[in-house]
N, C-alpha and C positions, 0 to 999 in steps of 0.2 A: 195723222202719222203714227198709227199704232204699231206695236212691235212686230206684228205679222204681215205688215204691209210692204210692198216693194219700195216705197219712198224711205221707210225707216231702214230697211236693209242696206240701201245705198248710202244713207246718212251714216249708218254705223260703220260700214266698210271704209268710208273716207275718214271717219274719226279714228278708226283703228290704226291706219297708216300715219296720220297726223300725230297721234298720241305716241306712238313707239318711235317715231323719228324726231320728236321734239326733245330738247334738253330736259333733264329731270326737274330742273327748277320751275319750269313753266307747265309741267304736265297737269297740275291741278287747275291751273288757269285754262288750259285747253278743255278740260272737262266742264268747267264753269261755262265757258263760251258755247260749248255744245249744248249744255243744259238751257241756256238762255235762248238759243236758236230753236231748240225743240219746243219750248213754251211759246215762243213767238209764232211758230208755225200754226198753233191753234188760235192765238189772238195776241196782237201787240198790247192790248189793254190788260190781258192777264199778266203779261210780262211786266208791265209798269207797276202793277200792284205787288207782284212777287218780289221785285227788287225793293220797293218801298218797305215791304213787310221784313225783309231780311235786314234792311238798313236800320229800321227802328229797333229791332231786337238786338242788333249788334251795338247800337249806341246806348240803349237802356242797360244792357249787361255791363258795359264799361262804366256807366253812371253808378250802378249798384255797387260794383266792386270798389270804386273810388270814394264812395260816400262813407264817412265815419260816424255821422250823426244817425242814430238808429231810427229816429222818426222819418228823416229824409230819405234814408235808405229804403224804409218800407214804402214810402210814398212813391219812390222811383219804381219799385217792384210793381206796386198796384197800378201805376200808370202804364207800365208795359203790358200788364195782363188785361187792362181795360181796352188797350189797342188790339191785342190779339183776339180776345173774345168778342169785342165789339165788332171787328171786321167779319168774324164768322157769323155773328148774329145778323149783321147788315146784309150780307150776300146770301145766306143760306136760310135764315129763319124769320126775317122781318116780314115778308109777305104772309107767311103762315100766322105769325102772331097778330098782325093787323087784321087779317081776314077774320080770324076767330074773335077778336074784340068787336069788329063791325057786326058780326053775326049775333053776338050776345046782345048788342044794343039795338039790333033789328035794322042795320043799314045794308042795303043791297051792295054786295062786293063788286058787282059788275061796274058800278059807278067809279071804281078805283082800279081800273084795269091796268094802269101804268105800273102798279106794283108787281105785276106778273112779268114785266120786262127786265127785272133784275136777273143778271146772268151769273152763274156760279163760276168763279175763277178755277182754272185747272189746278187740282191738287190742294185746294185751300184747306180741306179737312185734315189732310196729312201734315202739311208744314205748320198749321196752326197748333196742332198738338205738340210738334217738336219745339215750336217757339215757347209754348206754355211751360213745358218741362225744362227747357234750357234756362229760362229766367228763374224758375223756381229753384233749380239746383245751384245756380250762381248765388241767389239770395239765401237760401236755407242751408245748403250743404257747403256754401262758400267755394264752390268750384271756381277755378280761374277762367274768366271769360276769354273767348277767342280774340286775339289782338289783330288778326288779319281779317278785314272785311270780306275779301274774296273767299277765304276758307269757310267762313260762316255761311256765306251765300251759297256755296257749293253743298254744304251740309243741308241747308234748307231746300235747295231746288234741284238737287242731283237728278238727272233725267230718268234713270231706270226706276226710281222709286216714286216719282211725283204723281203718276197717274193713279196708282192704287197701292201705295206703300211698298215696303213695310215702313212703319213709324219707328225711325232709328233714334238711338240715344247719342248725344254729341260725344259722350266719353268713349264710345266705341268707334264712331265714324271718323272723327277729326284726326286722330293719330294715324289713320290709315292713308290720308291723303298727303302725307309727307313722304314723297317718292325718293328721298336720298337713299342711294344704295339699291334702288329698284332695278331689276333686270328682267329682260324677256324670258319667259319660262314656257317652253313648248307644251309641257304637260298641263300647266295651268290653263293655257289657252284651249287645249283640247277638252278638258273637263268642263270649262265654262261653255264651250260650243255644244257639248253634249247636253248640258242643263238647258240651254236655249232650245235645242232640238226637242227635247223631252217636254218642255213646257209648251212649245208650239203644237206638238202632237196632241197633248191633253186639251189645249184650248180650241184648236181648229177641228179636230176629228171628233172629239166627244162633246166638249162644252158648247160649241156653236151649233152643232147638229141637233143636240137635245134642246138648245136654246130656242130653236125655231118653234118647237112644240110648246114650251113654256110661255114664250112671248105671245104666240097665237092665242093660247087660252086665257091668259091674263089680260090681253089686249081687248077682249070682248067677253069676259067670263060669263056674262048672263045668258049667253046662247048655248052654254055647255052644261051637261049634267051627266052623272054616272060615269060610264067607262072612260071618256076623255079626261074627266077630272081625276079618277082613280090613277090613270097613266101618268098624268102630271104630278100628282101627289107622290108617286113612287119615284119618279125620275128627277124631281126638282133638287134634291139634296146633291145628286150626282152632277147635275148641270152646273150649279154654282160652284161646287167644289173643283171641277175640272176647268171651269173658266177662271176662277180666282187663283187656284194653285198653279195653273198653267202660267198665268201672269207672273207670279211669284218666282217660279222656276227660271222663267226668261230674265227677269230683273237680276236674280242672283247669278245667272250665267253671264250675262253681259258685264256685270260688275266684276265678277271673278276674273274675266279676261284682262281687266285693268288692275287686278291685284287688290280689289276692294271686296271685303266679305260683308254682305248685308245679312240681316237676321231672317232666317227662314219662318215664314208665317204659318207653316203647317207641319204637323207630325202625326200623320195617319189618323185623322180625327174620327173616322168611322169605326176605329177599334177601341174607342172610349167606352167605359162601362158605366159612367155617371155623366150627368150634365156638367158638373164641375170639371171633371177630367176632360170633357169634350172642349170646354173653353180654354184649357191649358194646351190644347193641340190645334185649335181653330183660331185664325186671325190672331196669332199669339202675340204680336206686338201691340195690338189695340187692347186686348184683355190684360196683358202684363202692364201696359201704361195705366189703365184704369185701376188696376190692383195696387200699383205703386203710389199713384197720386190721388186717388179718391178712396178706394177701400181702406187701405192701411191707415191713411190720414184720419179718416172718420172713426175707425175702430179705436185708434189711440185717443182721439179727442173725447169720445163718448164712452170710454171703457167702463165708467161707473155704471153705465145702463145694463151691464152683463150681456146676456144673449140678445137683448133687444138692440144693442149697438151693432152686433153682427148683421142682424136682419136689416137694420137701417142702412148699413154700409153696403150690403149686397144690393138692395133695391136702388140706392143712389147710383151705384157703379153701373148697373145694367140699364137704368133709366138713361144714363149718359151714353152707354153703348148703343141703345136703341135710337135715341134722337140724333146721335152722331151720323147715322145712316141717312137721315133726311127729315125735312119738316113735314111730317104727316103723322096723323094719329095711329096709322098702322105701325109706325116704328116705335111709338110709345107702347103699343100693345106687345110688340116684339120684346122690348126690354122688360116689361112686366111679367111676361111669360117666363123669361129666364130667372127673374127674381123669385117667382112662385116655385119654380122647379128647384132651385138652389136651396131655398128655405125648407122645402119638403126634405131634401137630402140631408140637410143639417140636422133636423130633428129626428129623422128616421134611420140614422146611421147605425145605431146599435141593433135595431130591429132587422135592418138589411143584412147585417153581419151574421145574425142568427139564422135568417133564411139561407144565407150562402152555405152554411154548414149542414143544411137539411136536404139539399139537392146535390146532384153530381156537379162537379166543377165545370164540366163542358157545358151543361145546360145553363148554369147560372151565368157563365161568361158570355155566351152567345145570346142568351135571352136578355141580358143587360145591354148588350151591344145593339140588339134589335130595338129595344125600347128607347134607347137614346136616339137612334136613327128616326124612329117614329115621331118622337117629340120634336126633333129638329125639323122634320117635314111639316109638321103642324105649324111650327113657328114660322117657317118660310111662306106659309100662306099669307101672313101679314107682311112679310118682306116683299113678296111680289105684287100683291094686290094694290090697286091704284087707290083704294079707299077702304074704310071699314065695311061699307055695304058689300063691296065685291068680295071681301074676305069671308063675311058670313054667308054670302050666296054660295061661295066655293064649298064651305063646310056643310051647309044645309042640303045642297044638291049632290054632294059626293056620293051618298048611298043610293041615289035613284037611278038604278041601272036600267037602261033601255037600249034598243038597237044593238044587240050583242053581235049580230052578223055583219055589222059595218066594221070594216078593218082600216078605214082611213080617218074618219072623224073629223075631216076638215083641217088637218094639222099643217098642211102645205109643206110636207117633207117627204122626200122619196123614201119609201118603206124599207128598201134594202140598206139605205144609208143610215136610217135610224137604228135598224137592227144591228148593223156593223158598229155603229157607235156604242150601242148598249154592250155588245160583245167586248169591245176594247175596254169599256169601263170595267166590266167584270174581270177582264184579264189584268188590268192594272191593280184592282183591289186584291186579286190573288197574289200578285207580286208584293203588295204591301203586307198582306198577311204572311208571306214567307219571311219578310224582314222583321215584322212585328213579333210573331209568335215562334218562328223557327231560327231567327237570328242569321239568315243567309245574307251574305254580302253580294247582292246582285250586281252592283257597279263594278266591283272587283272582278266578278266572274266575267262580265261582259268585256272589260278591258283586257282580260287574260285570254281572250279568244284569238285565234290567228287573224292576221290583218284582213284576209279574204272574207271571212265571216262577218267581221265588223263593218267592212265597207259594203258588203251585201245588205246589211241592215240599214246602213245610211242611204243607199240607193232606194231601197224599199220605202224608207221614210220619205224620200223626196216625192216618190209617185203618189203615195197616200196623202201627204200633206198638200201637195199642189192641187190634187183633185178636190179635196174637201175645203180648199181655201174659198171656194165660191159661196160657202155658207157663212163666211166671216161675219161676226157681229161685234159691236162695241163691248169692251170689257164691262161686266156688270159693275164692278167697284170703281170704274172711272167715273160713274155718276155721283159719287159721294165726295 
């Protein structure tokens, strides 16, 4: 029941009427019940673990806040974090760890096939990080724990963000679900609906259409070389951006309708001029979480190391970001690449500033943006590849250009649809450029149009989205 499915739209329509016709005092409970039903649709077992996870974090936070003995308070905190991190390791990393240990000692992993049957619970990577930060802030910053279990469960399991984030902070989310004084706001519903439509367009028309190409190539990368790999290399940043940001827009839009403001995960990342800036614009809630709870903590703890502390903190943070995506050496390489790039930027800052004064601003700006895009696409080879061997095959066979006259390359996608998707991607990037560099408020401009033009746009959207819905794929980040 993903956001762009008919089942979800029926589910959300029913929830919309139930929510707004319910008394204010039970509206948070209505959202919690809807979230539990949403998880149960995927698996009742996922639901059982999600409720258990929420309850343990609820009780441990209360235990920490009540404990006056510093040692017992610390032990309560550590017990909670062992539960949180241990659950993530069990479901997400245990098979990877055991298989690598068995490989080192020379044991055939096929003899332990049952390990491969561990199924990753829906949303575990997202709500585990929320649980870790929640307990940390109750313990260290002495935040007051949430006294109502239902409210904390809603914070952990709220359905618009459970599939692929954002990773919310309890300080921001929990005050929003006190609906006292809340009123139906037509304009808020319209703006939320527009966000949903925009996200659905990005996901179905661009992300999924380009995703057919990317999935085809990485599904059997050894049969491709040259032009197909070059095409995939160029479009893969666009594919994952439109897929992931499309999800985020839908999550923000659905939430806005209920009066809840989630954190936007993207801020026009392809206009970043450094890798560091890129990560302040891309998957913002994950990178900011790692910045607050890993990078800054390590930097303070090891400040006597000087510059080495910064390097250590950067690599540690991005190693976590890498393996957060999955139990595979490709994701370790993904994190290492980011660490190398950020270390280079750290030590070359003065030199790059001197370069910027020797070339025209326009060339330096767009050259920097192009290099960041290029680096990100190189990183994505390790993101999409099924293993390290596939990643190196992709890179080694990328320059071997053959069959220039072939215009299909076995991508299994209708050519005009792929061309239309690329055209729409370019159009969206132009619109983002107008916002980024020109400061044009496109949303205000659209809402200022006469109703006939706006509804004409809505009708056109329906035709385009319904047609491209046949290409629908699972959200990329739903797998994490």
